[in-house]
Residue, then its C-alpha position, 0 to 999 in steps of 0.5 A: m225124447t220123452t215127454e214128461l206127464p204133469r205131475a198128479q195132485v195128492l189129496p190129503a189123508a185126513d180129507a180123504a178119510t172125511y169124504s169116504e165116510w161121506f160117500a159110503c154112508l150114500a152108498e145105498p140108494v134107500r139113504v139117497r132118498l131119505l136125504h133127498a127127501v129131508a133135503t127138500s122138506p124146508h121146515g123138516i119132516t117127522v120120521g112117520s113121514l118119511v115112512e110113508i114116502l120110502g115105503t119102509s118100515q119104522s124101524t128101517c128108517s130110523h136106523h137110515v136116519r140115525k146113519l145120516a146124522e152120524v156123519g152129519f147130513v141131517h140133525v134129529e130133533k124130538v117134537g113132542t113125541a115125533t122125531v123131526v129131521t132136518i137136513n144139515q145145511a152145511c152138506c148142501s154145499g160141502l158134498p157137492h165141494a168134496a166131489d169137486v175136489v175129488m174129481g179135481t174140477l177146477v177148472p172153469r165149468p161151460c157158461c152159461p144156461a141157454d134157456l134165459p127168460s125171453g121176456v127179461t131185459v139187461r142193461a146197464v144202469e143209467r142215472h134215473d134207475w139209483p132209486a130203483v136199485r136202492r129200493i131192491y136192495g132194501e128189499g134183499i136186507a128186509t128178507g135177513v138172508a141176503t146180507f149182512e148189511t141192515t142200511v141201504p147203502s148210498r148212491t154215492s157209495l154204491d157208485s164209487a164201490w162198483l167197477p164201471g162197465h159192471r153194473w147192471v139192471a134187469e127190466i120187464d115190461g119197463e120195470v126195473v126188477g133187479w140189478t148186477a154189480a162187480a167190485p175190485v176185491d182189492r186195489r193193488a195191481g195183481y188182483s186188477g182182474v178180481a171182482e167180488t160180485a152181486v145180485a138182488v131181485a125184486g121181491g115179487y120177481r123172484g123165480r121168474g129167470v131174472g137172477k139168471a139173466l143178469l148173472h149171464k150178462q154178468v159173466t159174459e161181460a166179465d169174460a170180455a173184459g179180461l176179469w179173470t176171477l169173480e167171486t160171492s159169499l151167499f148165506l149158507g141157506n140161500r140154496a136157489g141163489i147158490a144153485v143160479h151161481h153154480a149155473a153161471g159158472y161158479r163152484t163152491v170154494g167152501v163154506r165159512e162158519r159163523i163168519g158174521q153177524r146179523d141181527g145178532v145171530w151168527h151165520d156161515t157163508v158159502l164162498l163161490e169163485r168163477r174162473s174165466a177160461t182165459s185165466p191166468g195159468t188155464a190151457 
């Protein structure tokens, strides 16, 4: 008796052509370094500065910038006498997603980073935590890039929306400095293991591993409780948030262009998803 191998998946020709163009554009070390320099310059960078960083001639640098702009990796704008190059935020998520698609990376990623901050304690939300939770929620709203909400939901609405057993706060020296929670995406029985997650960190404590600690608790408890899929949407420019979710086993599903407005401005969001190792259909 012969054993039939699993049938290979076929990548659509149009997607293959698009991704091939992207990867071909990056088949040049100087261009990769240039893209990195632009991506790590939040407010853009002039061609003159790129020439100094890369140690190339003006004409060589301009040539590579033009190639990256043609594919859509960067935007180029004339500001006075200078040419300013900025990253196309869509490529920050679209390019990793393309690699995931090509490599068939649809299985769960390892969870989670082992280097959790020693000074952060994560515990379940208690009754007296609600004022701090709502205050931190409001701080996220104030950034303008964390949520489409413009007012802080009431304690009652949050309490009714969030799943019991999947709401956590982080403390540093006894002070609540962040929270995470999960809510059902659909009340129908077939979606009982699917939840939408959210994370918020107090303004003065960002960059200290609080989000990492919260996400570690979020996903490990979700796995233990039998939630097979977690999903979240982040503003496209929230690269730090996207990175910490990737470290917790989430993968980029795609970019939702102009999905909603905040203060009259349209925003794109990145849809991320994490599948449990015990998800239905996984080996």
